[in-house]
N, CA, C and O atoms as a GROMACS GRO file, in nm:
protein
  324
    1MET      N    1  -0.044   3.984 -11.580
    1MET     CA    2   0.017   3.874 -11.652
    1MET      C    3  -0.096   3.793 -11.715
    1MET      O    4  -0.180   3.739 -11.642
    2SER      N    5  -0.100   3.784 -11.845
    2SER     CA    6  -0.214   3.725 -11.912
    2SER      C    7  -0.209   3.573 -11.918
    2SER      O    8  -0.315   3.510 -11.921
    3ASN      N    9  -0.093   3.512 -11.920
    3ASN     CA   10  -0.080   3.367 -11.926
    3ASN      C   11  -0.008   3.314 -11.804
    3ASN      O   12   0.113   3.292 -11.810
    4PRO      N   13  -0.080   3.294 -11.693
    4PRO     CA   14  -0.011   3.245 -11.574
    4PRO      C   15   0.045   3.105 -11.594
    4PRO      O   16  -0.007   3.027 -11.674
    5ASN      N   17   0.150   3.077 -11.522
    5ASN     CA   18   0.213   2.946 -11.528
    5ASN      C   19   0.111   2.840 -11.486
    5ASN      O   20   0.042   2.859 -11.385
    6PRO      N   21   0.099   2.729 -11.561
    6PRO     CA   22   0.002   2.626 -11.525
    6PRO      C   23   0.022   2.569 -11.385
    6PRO      O   24  -0.074   2.522 -11.323
    7LEU      N   25   0.144   2.573 -11.334
    7LEU     CA   26   0.169   2.523 -11.199
    7LEU      C   27   0.097   2.607 -11.094
    7LEU      O   28   0.074   2.560 -10.982
    8PHE      N   29   0.061   2.729 -11.128
    8PHE     CA   30   0.004   2.821 -11.031
    8PHE      C   31  -0.143   2.853 -11.057
    8PHE      O   32  -0.199   2.938 -10.987
    9GLN      N   33  -0.208   2.790 -11.153
    9GLN     CA   34  -0.344   2.826 -11.190
    9GLN      C   35  -0.446   2.799 -11.080
    9GLN      O   36  -0.548   2.868 -11.073
   10GLU      N   37  -0.422   2.702 -10.997
   10GLU     CA   38  -0.520   2.664 -10.896
   10GLU      C   39  -0.491   2.726 -10.758
   10GLU      O   40  -0.537   2.674 -10.656
   11LEU      N   41  -0.417   2.834 -10.755
   11LEU     CA   42  -0.383   2.897 -10.628
   11LEU      C   43  -0.504   2.962 -10.564
   11LEU      O   44  -0.594   3.010 -10.632
   12SER      N   45  -0.505   2.962 -10.433
   12SER     CA   46  -0.611   3.031 -10.360
   12SER      C   47  -0.558   3.162 -10.302
   12SER      O   48  -0.595   3.202 -10.192
   13PHE      N   49  -0.472   3.227 -10.377
   13PHE     CA   50  -0.416   3.356 -10.338
   13PHE      C   51  -0.493   3.466 -10.409
   13PHE      O   52  -0.563   3.443 -10.507
   14ASP      N   53  -0.480   3.588 -10.357
   14ASP     CA   54  -0.542   3.701 -10.422
   14ASP      C   55  -0.465   3.733 -10.551
   14ASP      O   56  -0.352   3.687 -10.567
   15PRO      N   57  -0.525   3.811 -10.641
   15PRO     CA   58  -0.460   3.838 -10.770
   15PRO      C   59  -0.320   3.899 -10.758
   15PRO      O   60  -0.232   3.868 -10.838
   16GLU      N   61  -0.300   3.985 -10.660
   16GLU     CA   62  -0.168   4.047 -10.640
   16GLU      C   63  -0.064   3.940 -10.608
   16GLU      O   64   0.049   3.945 -10.658
   17GLN      N   65  -0.100   3.845 -10.524
   17GLN     CA   66  -0.006   3.741 -10.486
   17GLN      C   67   0.018   3.643 -10.600
   17GLN      O   68   0.130   3.595 -10.617
   18VAL      N   69  -0.085   3.614 -10.679
   18VAL     CA   70  -0.067   3.527 -10.795
   18VAL      C   71   0.031   3.591 -10.893
   18VAL      O   72   0.117   3.523 -10.949
   19THR      N   73   0.018   3.720 -10.914
   19THR     CA   74   0.111   3.791 -11.003
   19THR      C   75   0.253   3.783 -10.948
   19THR      O   76   0.346   3.757 -11.024
   20ALA      N   77   0.270   3.804 -10.819
   20ALA     CA   78   0.402   3.797 -10.757
   20ALA      C   79   0.462   3.658 -10.770
   20ALA      O   80   0.582   3.644 -10.796
   21VAL      N   81   0.381   3.554 -10.752
   21VAL     CA   82   0.428   3.416 -10.762
   21VAL      C   83   0.475   3.388 -10.904
   21VAL      O   84   0.581   3.328 -10.924
   22ASN      N   85   0.397   3.429 -11.003
   22ASN     CA   86   0.436   3.409 -11.142
   22ASN      C   87   0.565   3.484 -11.176
   22ASN      O   88   0.653   3.429 -11.243
   23GLN      N   89   0.575   3.608 -11.131
   23GLN     CA   90   0.696   3.686 -11.155
   23GLN      C   91   0.817   3.621 -11.088
   23GLN      O   92   0.925   3.615 -11.145
   24ALA      N   93   0.798   3.574 -10.966
   24ALA     CA   94   0.907   3.510 -10.893
   24ALA      C   95   0.953   3.383 -10.964
   24ALA      O   96   1.073   3.356 -10.972
   25TYR      N   97   0.860   3.306 -11.015
   25TYR     CA   98   0.895   3.182 -11.087
   25TYR      C   99   0.977   3.214 -11.212
   25TYR      O  100   1.081   3.152 -11.236
   26ASP      N  101   0.931   3.311 -11.289
   26ASP     CA  102   1.005   3.351 -11.410
   26ASP      C  103   1.144   3.402 -11.374
   26ASP      O  104   1.242   3.367 -11.440
   27LEU      N  105   1.153   3.483 -11.269
   27LEU     CA  106   1.281   3.536 -11.225
   27LEU      C  107   1.374   3.425 -11.177
   27LEU      O  108   1.493   3.426 -11.209
   28ALA      N  109   1.322   3.330 -11.102
   28ALA     CA  110   1.405   3.220 -11.053
   28ALA      C  111   1.458   3.136 -11.168
   28ALA      O  112   1.576   3.098 -11.169
   29CYS      N  113   1.374   3.107 -11.265
   29CYS     CA  114   1.419   3.028 -11.381
   29CYS      C  115   1.527   3.103 -11.460
   29CYS      O  116   1.627   3.043 -11.500
   30ARG      N  117   1.506   3.231 -11.482
   30ARG     CA  118   1.607   3.310 -11.554
   30ARG      C  119   1.736   3.319 -11.474
   30ARG      O  120   1.845   3.308 -11.530
   31THR      N  121   1.726   3.338 -11.343
   31THR     CA  122   1.845   3.348 -11.258
   31THR      C  123   1.925   3.219 -11.262
   31THR      O  124   2.047   3.222 -11.278
   32LEU      N  125   1.858   3.106 -11.248
   32LEU     CA  126   1.928   2.977 -11.250
   32LEU      C  127   1.990   2.951 -11.387
   32LEU      O  128   2.100   2.896 -11.396
   33GLN      N  129   1.921   2.990 -11.492
   33GLN     CA  130   1.977   2.973 -11.627
   33GLN      C  131   2.101   3.060 -11.644
   33GLN      O  132   2.201   3.016 -11.701
   34ASN      N  133   2.096   3.183 -11.594
   34ASN     CA  134   2.209   3.276 -11.608
   34ASN      C  135   2.333   3.230 -11.533
   34ASN      O  136   2.445   3.263 -11.571
   35ILE      N  137   2.314   3.153 -11.425
   35ILE     CA  138   2.430   3.106 -11.350
   35ILE      C  139   2.466   2.962 -11.387
   35ILE      O  140   2.549   2.899 -11.322
   36GLY      N  141   2.400   2.910 -11.492
   36GLY     CA  142   2.434   2.777 -11.541
   36GLY      C  143   2.378   2.663 -11.460
   36GLY      O  144   2.433   2.553 -11.460
   37GLN      N  145   2.267   2.687 -11.389
   37GLN     CA  146   2.208   2.585 -11.303
   37GLN      C  147   2.068   2.548 -11.350
   37GLN      O  148   1.979   2.526 -11.267
   38LEU      N  149   2.046   2.540 -11.480
   38LEU     CA  150   1.914   2.514 -11.534
   38LEU      C  151   1.866   2.372 -11.506
   38LEU      O  152   1.748   2.344 -11.522
   39GLU      N  153   1.956   2.283 -11.463
   39GLU     CA  154   1.915   2.144 -11.443
   39GLU      C  155   1.824   2.122 -11.322
   39GLU      O  156   1.778   2.010 -11.301
   40VAL      N  157   1.798   2.225 -11.243
   40VAL     CA  158   1.707   2.212 -11.130
   40VAL      C  159   1.566   2.190 -11.185
   40VAL      O  160   1.523   2.259 -11.277
   41ASP      N  161   1.496   2.094 -11.128
   41ASP     CA  162   1.358   2.066 -11.169
   41ASP      C  163   1.273   2.189 -11.138
   41ASP      O  164   1.273   2.239 -11.025
   42ARG      N  165   1.204   2.237 -11.236
   42ARG     CA  166   1.124   2.359 -11.219
   42ARG      C  167   1.010   2.340 -11.119
   42ARG      O  168   0.964   2.438 -11.059
   43GLU      N  169   0.966   2.218 -11.100
   43GLU     CA  170   0.862   2.194 -11.000
   43GLU      C  171   0.915   2.219 -10.859
   43GLU      O  172   0.840   2.264 -10.772
   44ILE      N  173   1.042   2.190 -10.837
   44ILE     CA  174   1.103   2.216 -10.707
   44ILE      C  175   1.108   2.367 -10.682
   44ILE      O  176   1.084   2.413 -10.571
   45ILE      N  177   1.140   2.443 -10.787
   45ILE     CA  178   1.141   2.589 -10.776
   45ILE      C  179   1.001   2.638 -10.742
   45ILE      O  180   0.983   2.721 -10.652
   46ALA      N  181   0.903   2.587 -10.813
   46ALA     CA  182   0.764   2.629 -10.791
   46ALA      C  183   0.720   2.599 -10.648
   46ALA      O  184   0.655   2.682 -10.584
   47LYS      N  185   0.754   2.481 -10.598
   47LYS     CA  186   0.715   2.445 -10.462
   47LYS      C  187   0.778   2.539 -10.360
   47LYS      O  188   0.714   2.576 -10.262
   48GLY      N  189   0.904   2.577 -10.382
   48GLY     CA  190   0.970   2.671 -10.292
   48GLY      C  191   0.903   2.806 -10.291
   48GLY      O  192   0.888   2.869 -10.186
   49ILE      N  193   0.863   2.851 -10.409
   49ILE     CA  194   0.794   2.980 -10.418
   49ILE      C  195   0.658   2.972 -10.351
   49ILE      O  196   0.619   3.064 -10.278
   50LEU      N  197   0.586   2.864 -10.375
   50LEU     CA  198   0.454   2.850 -10.314
   50LEU      C  199   0.462   2.843 -10.162
   50LEU      O  200   0.376   2.896 -10.091
   51GLN      N  201   0.565   2.777 -10.113
   51GLN     CA  202   0.583   2.769  -9.968
   51GLN      C  203   0.606   2.909  -9.910
   51GLN      O  204   0.547   2.945  -9.808
   52ALA      N  205   0.691   2.986  -9.976
   52ALA     CA  206   0.717   3.122  -9.928
   52ALA      C  207   0.591   3.209  -9.941
   52ALA      O  208   0.562   3.289  -9.853
   53ALA      N  209   0.518   3.194 -10.050
   53ALA     CA  210   0.396   3.271 -10.070
   53ALA      C  211   0.289   3.233  -9.967
   53ALA      O  212   0.210   3.317  -9.924
   54GLY      N  213   0.288   3.106  -9.929
   54GLY     CA  214   0.191   3.060  -9.830
   54GLY      C  215   0.211   3.125  -9.694
   54GLY      O  216   0.118   3.131  -9.614
   55SER      N  217   0.332   3.174  -9.670
   55SER     CA  218   0.358   3.242  -9.544
   55SER      C  219   0.321   3.390  -9.551
   55SER      O  220   0.340   3.465  -9.455
   56GLY      N  221   0.267   3.432  -9.668
   56GLY     CA  222   0.220   3.569  -9.682
   56GLY      C  223   0.310   3.661  -9.761
   56GLY      O  224   0.274   3.776  -9.784
   57GLU      N  225   0.426   3.613  -9.804
   57GLU     CA  226   0.517   3.699  -9.881
   57GLU      C  227   0.454   3.736 -10.014
   57GLU      O  228   0.394   3.651 -10.080
   58ARG      N  229   0.466   3.864 -10.053
   58ARG     CA  230   0.408   3.912 -10.178
   58ARG      C  231   0.510   3.976 -10.271
   58ARG      O  232   0.476   4.014 -10.383
   59ASP      N  233   0.631   3.988 -10.227
   59ASP     CA  234   0.735   4.050 -10.309
   59ASP      C  235   0.799   3.944 -10.398
   59ASP      O  236   0.854   3.846 -10.348
   60ALA      N  237   0.792   3.963 -10.531
   60ALA     CA  238   0.842   3.863 -10.626
   60ALA      C  239   0.992   3.837 -10.607
   60ALA      O  240   1.036   3.723 -10.616
   61ASN      N  241   1.069   3.941 -10.580
   61ASN     CA  242   1.213   3.923 -10.561
   61ASN      C  243   1.242   3.838 -10.437
   61ASN      O  244   1.330   3.752 -10.440
   62LYS      N  245   1.169   3.863 -10.330
   62LYS     CA  246   1.190   3.786 -10.208
   62LYS      C  247   1.143   3.642 -10.225
   62LYS      O  248   1.207   3.550 -10.174
   63LEU      N  249   1.032   3.621 -10.296
   63LEU     CA  250   0.985   3.486 -10.323
   63LEU      C  251   1.089   3.408 -10.403
   63LEU      O  252   1.118   3.293 -10.372
   64CYS      N  253   1.144   3.471 -10.504
   64CYS     CA  254   1.248   3.410 -10.586
   64CYS      C  255   1.370   3.375 -10.501
   64CYS      O  256   1.421   3.263 -10.506
   65GLU      N  257   1.414   3.472 -10.423
   65GLU     CA  258   1.532   3.451 -10.339
   65GLU      C  259   1.513   3.336 -10.241
   65GLU      O  260   1.602   3.253 -10.224
   66ARG      N  261   1.397   3.331 -10.179
   66ARG     CA  262   1.372   3.224 -10.082
   66ARG      C  263   1.368   3.088 -10.149
   66ARG      O  264   1.415   2.989 -10.092
   67ALA      N  265   1.314   3.080 -10.270
   67ALA     CA  266   1.308   2.953 -10.342
   67ALA      C  267   1.448   2.907 -10.383
   67ALA      O  268   1.480   2.789 -10.369
   68ILE      N  269   1.529   2.997 -10.433
   68ILE     CA  270   1.664   2.962 -10.478
   68ILE      C  271   1.753   2.929 -10.360
   68ILE      O  272   1.828   2.832 -10.364
   69LEU      N  273   1.745   3.009 -10.254
   69LEU     CA  274   1.828   2.983 -10.136
   69LEU      C  275   1.789   2.853 -10.068
   69LEU      O  276   1.870   2.794  -9.996
   70GLY      N  277   1.666   2.808 -10.090
   70GLY     CA  278   1.619   2.684 -10.029
   70GLY      C  279   1.661   2.558 -10.104
   70GLY      O  280   1.636   2.447 -10.058
   71LEU      N  281   1.724   2.575 -10.220
   71LEU     CA  282   1.765   2.458 -10.299
   71LEU      C  283   1.882   2.387 -10.231
   71LEU      O  284   1.968   2.450 -10.169
   72THR      N  285   1.883   2.256 -10.244
   72THR     CA  286   1.992   2.176 -10.189
   72THR      C  287   2.064   2.106 -10.303
   72THR      O  288   2.012   2.102 -10.415
   73PRO      N  289   2.182   2.049 -10.279
   73PRO     CA  290   2.252   1.974 -10.384
   73PRO      C  291   2.166   1.862 -10.442
   73PRO      O  292   2.179   1.831 -10.561
   74VAL      N  293   2.081   1.802 -10.362
   74VAL     CA  294   1.994   1.695 -10.411
   74VAL      C  295   1.897   1.750 -10.515
   74VAL      O  296   1.868   1.683 -10.614
   75ASP      N  297   1.846   1.872 -10.493
   75ASP     CA  298   1.753   1.933 -10.589
   75ASP      C  299   1.818   1.949 -10.726
   75ASP      O  300   1.752   1.931 -10.828
   76TYR      N  301   1.945   1.982 -10.728
   76TYR     CA  302   2.015   2.002 -10.856
   76TYR      C  303   2.032   1.870 -10.931
   76TYR      O  304   2.042   1.870 -11.053
   77ARG      N  305   2.035   1.759 -10.859
   77ARG     CA  306   2.054   1.630 -10.923
   77ARG      C  307   1.923   1.563 -10.962
   77ARG      O  308   1.924   1.469 -11.041
   78GLN      N  309   1.810   1.610 -10.908
   78GLN     CA  310   1.684   1.542 -10.932
   78GLN      C  311   1.634   1.560 -11.075
   78GLN      O  312   1.563   1.473 -11.127
   79HIS      N  313   1.668   1.668 -11.139
   79HIS     CA  314   1.622   1.691 -11.274
   79HIS      C  315   1.682   1.591 -11.371
   79HIS      O  316   1.804   1.579 -11.382
   80GLY      N  317   1.595   1.520 -11.441
   80GLY     CA  318   1.642   1.428 -11.542
   80GLY      C  319   1.685   1.292 -11.490
   80GLY      O  320   1.738   1.212 -11.567
   81THR      N  321   1.665   1.265 -11.361
   81THR     CA  322   1.705   1.134 -11.307
   81THR      C  323   1.587   1.042 -11.300
   81THR      O  324   1.601   0.927 -11.257
   0.00000   0.00000   0.00000
């Protein structure tokens, strides 16, 4: 991935994990958009992915899933408030 997300540029992960984090972020944003939930603050999504990646997860699909499943109703309302 040639243009990593700026939210992830300062990661202390290996290149494989940085790629997985970026892929997971893109997938999570597309997934939320596809189900009509784009109002979630993208920083909240990024934090969820980073938390999952910090535990050693390297699979982009699992990182995405853990970030989305970790969202609460409050997270959906925080965007734009």
